[in-house]
Every structure is written in C-alpha cells, then in structure tokens.
A tleap script that builds the chain and sets N, CA, C and O, in Angstrom:
source leaprc.protein.ff14SB
mol = sequence {
  NGLN VAL GLN LEU VAL GLU SER GLY GLY GLY
  LEU VAL GLN PRO GLY GLY SER LEU ARG LEU
  SER CYS ALA ALA SER GLY ILE ILE PHE ARG
  LEU TYR ALA MET GLY TRP TYR ARG GLN ALA
  PRO GLY LYS ARG ARG GLU LEU VAL ALA THR
  ILE THR ARG ASP ASP SER THR ASN TYR VAL
  ASP SER VAL LYS GLY ARG PHE THR ILE SER
  ARG ASP ASN ALA LYS ASN THR VAL TYR LEU
  GLN MET ASN SER LEU ARG PRO ASP ASP THR
  ALA VAL TYR TYR CYS ASN ALA GLN PHE LEU
  ARG ASN ASP TYR TRP GLY GLN GLY THR GLN
  VAL THR VAL SER CSER
}
set mol.1.N position { 35.202 61.404 125.568 }
set mol.1.CA position { 35.707 61.966 126.816 }
set mol.1.C position { 36.148 63.409 126.572 }
set mol.1.O position { 36.924 63.697 125.660 }
set mol.2.N position { 35.635 64.298 127.407 }
set mol.2.CA position { 35.954 65.712 127.261 }
set mol.2.C position { 37.264 66.016 127.985 }
set mol.2.O position { 37.467 65.609 129.129 }
set mol.3.N position { 38.137 66.731 127.304 }
set mol.3.CA position { 39.382 67.183 127.922 }
set mol.3.C position { 39.630 68.640 127.572 }
set mol.3.O position { 39.476 69.054 126.423 }
set mol.4.N position { 40.013 69.402 128.572 }
set mol.4.CA position { 40.508 70.762 128.397 }
set mol.4.C position { 41.911 70.780 128.990 }
set mol.4.O position { 42.087 70.547 130.186 }
set mol.5.N position { 42.896 71.054 128.164 }
set mol.5.CA position { 44.285 70.995 128.605 }
set mol.5.C position { 44.919 72.367 128.463 }
set mol.5.O position { 45.118 72.867 127.356 }
set mol.6.N position { 45.237 72.969 129.615 }
set mol.6.CA position { 45.874 74.278 129.621 }
set mol.6.C position { 47.387 74.141 129.529 }
set mol.6.O position { 47.966 73.144 129.962 }
set mol.7.N position { 48.006 75.148 128.965 }
set mol.7.CA position { 49.462 75.223 128.902 }
set mol.7.C position { 49.866 76.681 128.824 }
set mol.7.O position { 49.042 77.560 128.572 }
set mol.8.N position { 51.155 76.921 129.046 }
set mol.8.CA position { 51.692 78.271 128.885 }
set mol.8.C position { 51.957 79.019 130.175 }
set mol.8.O position { 52.483 80.132 130.148 }
set mol.9.N position { 51.604 78.428 131.300 }
set mol.9.CA position { 51.886 79.091 132.570 }
set mol.9.C position { 53.372 79.064 132.900 }
set mol.9.O position { 54.170 78.428 132.211 }
set mol.10.N position { 53.722 79.765 133.968 }
set mol.10.CA position { 55.114 79.782 134.382 }
set mol.10.C position { 55.413 80.958 135.273 }
set mol.10.O position { 54.511 81.625 135.781 }
set mol.11.N position { 56.704 81.203 135.456 }
set mol.11.CA position { 57.199 82.306 136.277 }
set mol.11.C position { 57.610 83.457 135.370 }
set mol.11.O position { 58.352 83.261 134.408 }
set mol.12.N position { 57.130 84.653 135.675 }
set mol.12.CA position { 57.450 85.819 134.864 }
set mol.12.C position { 57.644 87.010 135.794 }
set mol.12.O position { 57.038 87.085 136.863 }
set mol.13.N position { 58.484 87.926 135.378 }
set mol.13.CA position { 58.719 89.133 136.174 }
set mol.13.C position { 57.576 90.122 135.994 }
set mol.13.O position { 56.894 90.101 134.970 }
set mol.14.N position { 57.363 90.984 136.977 }
set mol.14.CA position { 56.349 92.038 136.813 }
set mol.14.C position { 56.595 92.844 135.546 }
set mol.14.O position { 57.729 93.200 135.225 }
set mol.15.N position { 55.506 93.124 134.832 }
set mol.15.CA position { 55.606 93.822 133.560 }
set mol.15.C position { 55.761 92.897 132.364 }
set mol.15.O position { 55.674 93.339 131.219 }
set mol.16.N position { 55.988 91.630 132.622 }
set mol.16.CA position { 56.178 90.670 131.545 }
set mol.16.C position { 54.875 90.165 130.958 }
set mol.16.O position { 53.786 90.604 131.328 }
set mol.17.N position { 55.021 89.218 130.020 }
set mol.17.CA position { 53.868 88.676 129.301 }
set mol.17.C position { 53.905 87.157 129.283 }
set mol.17.O position { 54.968 86.538 129.338 }
set mol.18.N position { 52.724 86.581 129.205 }
set mol.18.CA position { 52.555 85.148 128.988 }
set mol.18.C position { 51.340 84.946 128.109 }
set mol.18.O position { 50.420 85.763 128.105 }
set mol.19.N position { 51.341 83.844 127.358 }
set mol.19.CA position { 50.144 83.461 126.621 }
set mol.19.C position { 49.725 82.068 127.055 }
set mol.19.O position { 50.473 81.103 126.899 }
set mol.20.N position { 48.538 81.976 127.593 }
set mol.20.CA position { 47.980 80.689 127.973 }
set mol.20.C position { 47.182 80.117 126.811 }
set mol.20.O position { 46.546 80.848 126.051 }
set mol.21.N position { 47.230 78.794 126.691 }
set mol.21.CA position { 46.440 78.087 125.688 }
set mol.21.C position { 45.605 77.013 126.378 }
set mol.21.O position { 46.006 76.449 127.396 }
set mol.22.N position { 44.448 76.748 125.807 }
set mol.22.CA position { 43.592 75.676 126.296 }
set mol.22.C position { 43.092 74.899 125.088 }
set mol.22.O position { 42.301 75.406 124.291 }
set mol.23.N position { 43.556 73.680 124.964 }
set mol.23.CA position { 43.155 72.821 123.852 }
set mol.23.C position { 42.016 71.914 124.296 }
set mol.23.O position { 42.125 71.201 125.294 }
set mol.24.N position { 40.933 71.950 123.548 }
set mol.24.CA position { 39.741 71.178 123.895 }
set mol.24.C position { 39.592 69.976 122.971 }
set mol.24.O position { 39.916 70.035 121.785 }
set mol.25.N position { 39.097 68.892 123.542 }
set mol.25.CA position { 38.762 67.718 122.751 }
set mol.25.C position { 37.519 67.076 123.352 }
set mol.25.O position { 37.226 67.232 124.537 }
set mol.26.N position { 36.793 66.348 122.499 }
set mol.26.CA position { 35.591 65.668 122.978 }
set mol.26.C position { 34.346 66.529 122.986 }
set mol.26.O position { 33.289 66.080 123.428 }
set mol.27.N position { 34.451 67.766 122.503 }
set mol.27.CA position { 33.296 68.659 122.409 }
set mol.27.C position { 33.251 69.289 121.018 }
set mol.27.O position { 34.255 69.330 120.306 }
set mol.28.N position { 32.069 69.779 120.647 }
set mol.28.CA position { 31.960 70.574 119.416 }
set mol.28.C position { 32.330 71.995 119.808 }
set mol.28.O position { 31.484 72.793 120.212 }
set mol.29.N position { 33.602 72.283 119.678 }
set mol.29.CA position { 34.195 73.481 120.266 }
set mol.29.C position { 33.475 74.755 119.837 }
set mol.29.O position { 33.269 75.647 120.660 }
set mol.30.N position { 33.090 74.858 118.575 }
set mol.30.CA position { 32.536 76.114 118.066 }
set mol.30.C position { 31.206 76.471 118.731 }
set mol.30.O position { 30.776 77.623 118.668 }
set mol.31.N position { 30.555 75.503 119.362 }
set mol.31.CA position { 29.274 75.759 120.023 }
set mol.31.C position { 29.439 76.328 121.435 }
set mol.31.O position { 28.494 76.869 122.009 }
set mol.32.N position { 30.628 76.202 121.978 }
set mol.32.CA position { 30.838 76.497 123.388 }
set mol.32.C position { 31.308 77.926 123.630 }
set mol.32.O position { 32.126 78.462 122.882 }
set mol.33.N position { 30.776 78.530 124.686 }
set mol.33.CA position { 31.388 79.721 125.244 }
set mol.33.C position { 32.590 79.265 126.069 }
set mol.33.O position { 32.507 78.287 126.812 }
set mol.34.N position { 33.693 79.974 125.933 }
set mol.34.CA position { 34.929 79.604 126.611 }
set mol.34.C position { 35.335 80.699 127.588 }
set mol.34.O position { 35.075 81.882 127.367 }
set mol.35.N position { 35.965 80.286 128.651 }
set mol.35.CA position { 36.372 81.268 129.638 }
set mol.35.C position { 37.672 80.887 130.328 }
set mol.35.O position { 38.091 79.729 130.340 }
set mol.36.N position { 38.285 81.902 130.896 }
set mol.36.CA position { 39.442 81.724 131.775 }
set mol.36.C position { 39.070 82.248 133.158 }
set mol.36.O position { 38.533 83.345 133.312 }
set mol.37.N position { 39.375 81.431 134.147 }
set mol.37.CA position { 39.163 81.788 135.540 }
set mol.37.C position { 40.504 81.645 136.252 }
set mol.37.O position { 41.432 81.025 135.734 }
set mol.38.N position { 40.592 82.225 137.438 }
set mol.38.CA position { 41.817 82.061 138.211 }
set mol.38.C position { 41.496 81.962 139.697 }
set mol.38.O position { 40.474 82.458 140.171 }
set mol.39.N position { 42.398 81.310 140.407 }
set mol.39.CA position { 42.245 81.174 141.843 }
set mol.39.C position { 43.594 81.365 142.510 }
set mol.39.O position { 44.527 80.589 142.303 }
set mol.40.N position { 43.676 82.404 143.308 }
set mol.40.CA position { 44.885 82.675 144.085 }
set mol.40.C position { 44.781 81.975 145.437 }
set mol.40.O position { 43.678 81.668 145.889 }
set mol.41.N position { 45.918 81.720 146.086 }
set mol.41.CA position { 45.886 81.044 147.383 }
set mol.41.C position { 44.998 81.780 148.379 }
set mol.41.O position { 45.131 82.990 148.563 }
set mol.42.N position { 44.097 81.049 149.016 }
set mol.42.CA position { 43.217 81.625 150.011 }
set mol.42.C position { 42.072 82.443 149.475 }
set mol.42.O position { 41.335 83.064 150.241 }
set mol.43.N position { 41.911 82.451 148.145 }
set mol.43.CA position { 40.846 83.257 147.546 }
set mol.43.C position { 39.910 82.376 146.736 }
set mol.43.O position { 40.238 81.242 146.388 }
set mol.44.N position { 38.736 82.924 146.446 }
set mol.44.CA position { 37.772 82.209 145.613 }
set mol.44.C position { 38.209 82.254 144.150 }
set mol.44.O position { 38.937 83.152 143.725 }
set mol.45.N position { 37.752 81.275 143.405 }
set mol.45.CA position { 37.978 81.300 141.965 }
set mol.45.C position { 37.190 82.471 141.374 }
set mol.45.O position { 36.028 82.687 141.721 }
set mol.46.N position { 37.832 83.216 140.485 }
set mol.46.CA position { 37.162 84.371 139.880 }
set mol.46.C position { 37.263 84.310 138.366 }
set mol.46.O position { 38.203 83.759 137.794 }
set mol.47.N position { 36.249 84.902 137.743 }
set mol.47.CA position { 36.237 85.015 136.300 }
set mol.47.C position { 37.300 86.004 135.850 }
set mol.47.O position { 37.427 87.085 136.426 }
set mol.48.N position { 38.057 85.648 134.835 }
set mol.48.CA position { 39.036 86.571 134.244 }
set mol.48.C position { 38.513 87.118 132.921 }
set mol.48.O position { 38.478 88.331 132.714 }
set mol.49.N position { 38.107 86.219 132.026 }
set mol.49.CA position { 37.658 86.636 130.698 }
set mol.49.C position { 36.821 85.529 130.081 }
set mol.49.O position { 37.028 84.347 130.353 }
set mol.50.N position { 35.874 85.930 129.247 }
set mol.50.CA position { 35.068 84.960 128.501 }
set mol.50.C position { 34.970 85.385 127.049 }
set mol.50.O position { 35.126 86.558 126.709 }
set mol.51.N position { 34.709 84.410 126.209 }
set mol.51.CA position { 34.465 84.662 124.789 }
set mol.51.C position { 33.346 83.742 124.335 }
set mol.51.O position { 33.401 82.528 124.534 }
set mol.52.N position { 32.321 84.340 123.717 }
set mol.52.CA position { 31.192 83.542 123.263 }
set mol.52.C position { 31.518 82.874 121.937 }
set mol.52.O position { 32.580 83.097 121.355 }
set mol.53.N position { 30.586 82.048 121.469 }
set mol.53.CA position { 30.826 81.394 120.178 }
set mol.53.C position { 30.751 82.408 119.041 }
set mol.53.O position { 31.187 82.127 117.924 }
set mol.54.N position { 30.195 83.591 119.327 }
set mol.54.CA position { 30.154 84.660 118.332 }
set mol.54.C position { 31.291 85.665 118.515 }
set mol.54.O position { 31.286 86.740 117.915 }
set mol.55.N position { 32.267 85.299 119.352 }
set mol.55.CA position { 33.465 86.109 119.577 }
set mol.55.C position { 33.230 87.380 120.386 }
set mol.55.O position { 34.058 88.290 120.361 }
set mol.56.N position { 32.115 87.451 121.098 }
set mol.56.CA position { 31.945 88.555 122.032 }
set mol.56.C position { 32.788 88.264 123.277 }
set mol.56.O position { 32.824 87.134 123.762 }
set mol.57.N position { 33.456 89.283 123.780 }
set mol.57.CA position { 34.361 89.089 124.915 }
set mol.57.C position { 33.933 89.908 126.124 }
set mol.57.O position { 33.237 90.917 126.010 }
set mol.58.N position { 34.374 89.436 127.286 }
set mol.58.CA position { 34.082 90.110 128.541 }
set mol.58.C position { 35.277 89.906 129.460 }
set mol.58.O position { 35.889 88.837 129.468 }
set mol.59.N position { 35.608 90.943 130.238 }
set mol.59.CA position { 36.772 90.873 131.115 }
set mol.59.C position { 36.432 91.394 132.509 }
set mol.59.O position { 35.586 92.274 132.667 }
set mol.60.N position { 37.091 90.848 133.496 }
set mol.60.CA position { 37.024 91.438 134.817 }
set mol.60.C position { 37.781 92.765 134.763 }
set mol.60.O position { 38.760 92.896 134.028 }
set mol.61.N position { 37.326 93.741 135.538 }
set mol.61.CA position { 37.892 95.088 135.440 }
set mol.61.C position { 39.399 95.109 135.646 }
set mol.61.O position { 40.098 95.891 135.001 }
set mol.62.N position { 39.908 94.268 136.528 }
set mol.62.CA position { 41.323 94.325 136.884 }
set mol.62.C position { 42.265 93.920 135.749 }
set mol.62.O position { 43.465 94.187 135.826 }
set mol.63.N position { 41.744 93.277 134.695 }
set mol.63.CA position { 42.610 92.856 133.594 }
set mol.63.C position { 42.307 93.596 132.293 }
set mol.63.O position { 42.998 93.394 131.294 }
set mol.64.N position { 41.298 94.437 132.291 }
set mol.64.CA position { 40.940 95.164 131.061 }
set mol.64.C position { 42.120 96.009 130.590 }
set mol.64.O position { 42.752 96.715 131.374 }
set mol.65.N position { 42.398 95.920 129.303 }
set mol.65.CA position { 43.510 96.654 128.723 }
set mol.65.C position { 44.838 95.929 128.818 }
set mol.65.O position { 45.816 96.344 128.197 }
set mol.66.N position { 44.885 94.844 129.593 }
set mol.66.CA position { 46.130 94.083 129.741 }
set mol.66.C position { 46.021 92.663 129.178 }
set mol.66.O position { 46.985 92.137 128.622 }
set mol.67.N position { 44.855 92.052 129.322 }
set mol.67.CA position { 44.649 90.675 128.873 }
set mol.67.C position { 43.723 90.663 127.652 }
set mol.67.O position { 42.837 91.507 127.514 }
set mol.68.N position { 43.952 89.692 126.780 }
set mol.68.CA position { 43.096 89.503 125.607 }
set mol.68.C position { 42.763 88.024 125.452 }
set mol.68.O position { 43.653 87.175 125.403 }
set mol.69.N position { 41.477 87.730 125.378 }
set mol.69.CA position { 41.029 86.357 125.127 }
set mol.69.C position { 40.692 86.220 123.648 }
set mol.69.O position { 40.135 87.132 123.037 }
set mol.70.N position { 41.037 85.070 123.085 }
set mol.70.CA position { 40.720 84.806 121.684 }
set mol.70.C position { 40.523 83.311 121.503 }
set mol.70.O position { 40.884 82.518 122.373 }
set mol.71.N position { 39.955 82.938 120.382 }
set mol.71.CA position { 39.711 81.517 120.106 }
set mol.71.C position { 40.016 81.212 118.658 }
set mol.71.O position { 39.893 82.068 117.783 }
set mol.72.N position { 40.421 79.965 118.421 }
set mol.72.CA position { 40.656 79.458 117.079 }
set mol.72.C position { 39.836 78.178 116.947 }
set mol.72.O position { 40.243 77.117 117.420 }
set mol.73.N position { 38.682 78.291 116.303 }
set mol.73.CA position { 37.791 77.128 116.210 }
set mol.73.C position { 38.393 76.011 115.362 }
set mol.73.O position { 38.060 74.840 115.545 }
set mol.74.N position { 39.269 76.369 114.445 }
set mol.74.CA position { 39.909 75.342 113.612 }
set mol.74.C position { 40.863 74.477 114.439 }
set mol.74.O position { 41.109 73.316 114.111 }
set mol.75.N position { 41.393 75.060 115.511 }
set mol.75.CA position { 42.339 74.330 116.362 }
set mol.75.C position { 41.719 73.905 117.689 }
set mol.75.O position { 42.395 73.327 118.540 }
set mol.76.N position { 40.437 74.193 117.861 }
set mol.76.CA position { 39.756 73.853 119.121 }
set mol.76.C position { 40.510 74.409 120.327 }
set mol.76.O position { 40.668 73.727 121.340 }
set mol.77.N position { 40.965 75.630 120.208 }
set mol.77.CA position { 41.827 76.220 121.228 }
set mol.77.C position { 41.378 77.627 121.581 }
set mol.77.O position { 40.983 78.411 120.718 }
set mol.78.N position { 41.447 77.928 122.869 }
set mol.78.CA position { 41.213 79.288 123.344 }
set mol.78.C position { 42.507 79.781 123.989 }
set mol.78.O position { 43.244 79.015 124.610 }
set mol.79.N position { 42.762 81.071 123.828 }
set mol.79.CA position { 44.003 81.673 124.309 }
set mol.79.C position { 43.709 82.801 125.294 }
set mol.79.O position { 42.632 83.397 125.286 }
set mol.80.N position { 44.682 83.069 126.127 }
set mol.80.CA position { 44.650 84.255 126.973 }
set mol.80.C position { 46.024 84.912 126.901 }
set mol.80.O position { 46.995 84.422 127.478 }
set mol.81.N position { 46.087 86.022 126.188 }
set mol.81.CA position { 47.321 86.796 126.122 }
set mol.81.C position { 47.341 87.732 127.319 }
set mol.81.O position { 46.425 88.534 127.502 }
set mol.82.N position { 48.367 87.631 128.122 }
set mol.82.CA position { 48.468 88.417 129.350 }
set mol.82.C position { 49.699 89.305 129.267 }
set mol.82.O position { 50.827 88.813 129.218 }
set mol.83.N position { 49.482 90.604 129.251 }
set mol.83.CA position { 50.566 91.581 129.197 }
set mol.83.C position { 50.581 92.412 130.483 }
set mol.83.O position { 49.618 92.421 131.249 }
set mol.84.N position { 51.686 93.101 130.692 }
set mol.84.CA position { 51.827 93.977 131.872 }
set mol.84.C position { 51.425 93.240 133.147 }
set mol.84.O position { 50.650 93.744 133.959 }
set mol.85.N position { 51.958 92.062 133.295 }
set mol.85.CA position { 51.578 91.231 134.437 }
set mol.85.C position { 52.033 91.853 135.748 }
set mol.85.O position { 53.077 92.501 135.832 }
set mol.86.N position { 51.217 91.634 136.756 }
set mol.86.CA position { 51.463 92.188 138.094 }
set mol.86.C position { 51.506 91.047 139.107 }
set mol.86.O position { 50.971 89.971 138.843 }
set mol.87.N position { 52.126 91.262 140.247 }
set mol.87.CA position { 52.154 90.190 141.263 }
set mol.87.C position { 50.766 89.701 141.664 }
set mol.87.O position { 50.597 88.526 141.990 }
set mol.88.N position { 49.775 90.584 141.643 }
set mol.88.CA position { 48.432 90.132 142.039 }
set mol.88.C position { 47.733 89.336 140.946 }
set mol.88.O position { 46.593 88.912 141.134 }
set mol.89.N position { 48.386 89.125 139.813 }
set mol.89.CA position { 47.877 88.194 138.803 }
set mol.89.C position { 48.295 86.753 139.108 }
set mol.89.O position { 47.852 85.823 138.435 }
set mol.90.N position { 49.130 86.572 140.101 }
set mol.90.CA position { 49.583 85.239 140.473 }
set mol.90.C position { 48.414 84.373 140.914 }
set mol.90.O position { 47.664 84.735 141.820 }
set mol.91.N position { 48.270 83.219 140.260 }
set mol.91.CA position { 47.134 82.331 140.540 }
set mol.91.C position { 47.272 81.081 139.685 }
set mol.91.O position { 48.128 81.000 138.804 }
set mol.92.N position { 46.415 80.112 139.965 }
set mol.92.CA position { 46.213 79.006 139.038 }
set mol.92.C position { 45.107 79.426 138.084 }
set mol.92.O position { 44.028 79.835 138.512 }
set mol.93.N position { 45.378 79.324 136.798 }
set mol.93.CA position { 44.431 79.737 135.767 }
set mol.93.C position { 43.753 78.493 135.181 }
set mol.93.O position { 44.408 77.523 134.799 }
set mol.94.N position { 42.425 78.557 135.126 }
set mol.94.CA position { 41.620 77.435 134.655 }
set mol.94.C position { 40.847 77.806 133.398 }
set mol.94.O position { 40.342 78.921 133.265 }
set mol.95.N position { 40.768 76.875 132.504 }
set mol.95.CA position { 39.966 77.000 131.290 }
set mol.95.C position { 38.581 76.406 131.554 }
set mol.95.O position { 38.449 75.403 132.255 }
set mol.96.N position { 37.555 77.036 130.987 }
set mol.96.CA position { 36.187 76.568 131.169 }
set mol.96.C position { 35.458 76.568 129.831 }
set mol.96.O position { 35.660 77.453 129.000 }
set mol.97.N position { 34.609 75.565 129.634 }
set mol.97.CA position { 33.781 75.471 128.429 }
set mol.97.C position { 32.327 75.275 128.855 }
set mol.97.O position { 32.023 74.403 129.669 }
set mol.98.N position { 31.430 76.095 128.296 }
set mol.98.CA position { 30.015 76.019 128.651 }
set mol.98.C position { 29.139 76.006 127.413 }
set mol.98.O position { 29.346 76.782 126.481 }
set mol.99.N position { 28.151 75.108 127.415 }
set mol.99.CA position { 27.131 75.076 126.373 }
set mol.99.C position { 25.909 74.391 126.942 }
set mol.99.O position { 25.966 73.219 127.314 }
set mol.100.N position { 24.814 75.107 127.012 }
set mol.100.CA position { 23.563 74.607 127.619 }
set mol.100.C position { 23.888 74.122 129.036 }
set mol.100.O position { 24.368 74.911 129.849 }
set mol.101.N position { 23.644 72.872 129.346 }
set mol.101.CA position { 23.910 72.372 130.695 }
set mol.101.C position { 25.310 71.795 130.831 }
set mol.101.O position { 25.677 71.323 131.908 }
set mol.102.N position { 26.078 71.821 129.791 }
set mol.102.CA position { 27.426 71.258 129.824 }
set mol.102.C position { 28.412 72.299 130.339 }
set mol.102.O position { 28.437 73.435 129.866 }
set mol.103.N position { 29.215 71.903 131.305 }
set mol.103.CA position { 30.145 72.817 131.955 }
set mol.103.C position { 31.410 72.024 132.285 }
set mol.103.O position { 31.390 71.152 133.154 }
set mol.104.N position { 32.502 72.325 131.596 }
set mol.104.CA position { 33.730 71.554 131.743 }
set mol.104.C position { 34.888 72.449 132.167 }
set mol.104.O position { 34.938 73.635 131.839 }
set mol.105.N position { 35.829 71.837 132.918 }
set mol.105.CA position { 36.987 72.562 133.433 }
set mol.105.C position { 38.277 71.823 133.102 }
set mol.105.O position { 38.319 70.594 133.036 }
set mol.106.N position { 39.322 72.609 132.898 }
set mol.106.CA position { 40.643 72.038 132.787 }
set mol.106.C position { 41.266 71.855 134.159 }
set mol.106.O position { 40.656 72.142 135.189 }
set mol.107.N position { 42.498 71.368 134.142 }
set mol.107.CA position { 43.174 71.051 135.404 }
set mol.107.C position { 43.915 72.244 135.989 }
set mol.107.O position { 44.329 72.211 137.148 }
set mol.108.N position { 44.081 73.283 135.204 }
set mol.108.CA position { 44.720 74.502 135.670 }
set mol.108.C position { 46.196 74.572 135.327 }
set mol.108.O position { 46.872 73.554 135.176 }
set mol.109.N position { 46.678 75.807 135.209 }
set mol.109.CA position { 48.099 76.048 134.980 }
set mol.109.C position { 48.527 77.211 135.882 }
set mol.109.O position { 47.827 78.216 136.001 }
set mol.110.N position { 49.678 77.049 136.506 }
set mol.110.CA position { 50.145 78.036 137.477 }
set mol.110.C position { 50.806 79.214 136.774 }
set mol.110.O position { 51.656 79.035 135.902 }
set mol.111.N position { 50.408 80.409 137.162 }
set mol.111.CA position { 51.061 81.635 136.728 }
set mol.111.C position { 51.592 82.344 137.968 }
set mol.111.O position { 50.838 82.649 138.892 }
set mol.112.N position { 52.893 82.602 137.980 }
set mol.112.CA position { 53.520 83.292 139.106 }
set mol.112.C position { 54.233 84.527 138.586 }
set mol.112.O position { 55.090 84.443 137.707 }
set mol.113.N position { 53.869 85.669 139.138 }
set mol.113.CA position { 54.478 86.935 138.743 }
set mol.113.C position { 55.296 87.436 139.928 }
set mol.113.O position { 54.756 87.827 140.963 }
set mol.114.N position { 56.603 87.412 139.746 }
set mol.114.CA position { 57.485 87.750 140.855 }
set mol.114.C position { 58.846 88.143 140.323 }
set mol.114.O position { 59.298 87.643 139.293 }
set mol.115.N position { 59.496 89.057 141.047 }
set mol.115.CA position { 60.859 89.428 140.686 }
set mol.115.C position { 61.869 88.595 141.476 }
set mol.115.O position { 63.076 88.766 141.307 }
savepdb mol mol.pdb
quit
C-alpha cells in the first residue's frame, strides 16, 4: 500500500519559515520524481516545486529564491523548505510521487501565513 504522509504545516507570520516533509512508503522512492503542489481556497491546484530522481529541481516563478525542494532517498522523504513566506503562500500543500504511469498523492498539510 502506497502512502505519502505530509507534515510540518502550520500558522506562521509573514516573513517566517516552515519546512514541510513528505514520508513515502510502499514505493521504490529513489525511482520516483517527487513534487509539491498547493491549492488555495477557490483556486486550482498548482505546481510549486519538483525534484527528479537525479536531483534536478524546478520551481514555479513565485517561489524561486524563497523555497527549496530536496530529497533524502535513505529516509524515503522529500522536503520543502519555505522561507520569506507571504500571505499568498497560504494553501493546502500536497506531496506527489510520479514514476511511469504511477502517480500518487498525499492527504495535504495546511500552511497559513498571517499576522
């Protein structure tokens, strides 16, 4: 059974930082491209960042220079370090794993940026 379990969300003030984690089980983690997506109320889910199995990364323009995606294959975990958070970063953040036709999602973790 495949599971992606996100953690690390919460309430933070503008300018603050959070680190999200996504622990994967039931997959050969090192084979998968991993990603973080987010969905704000009333908006479509959007890509935030991805990391390939070769550690190539990609970011949506709005988070470049502020967010960093990384992975630890020994721990089957992908991270999203989020710095200089802004109110428009408020959303539910989802972890995604992709390999060939396999596409898995976590349950999401809420990030709220507010003073």
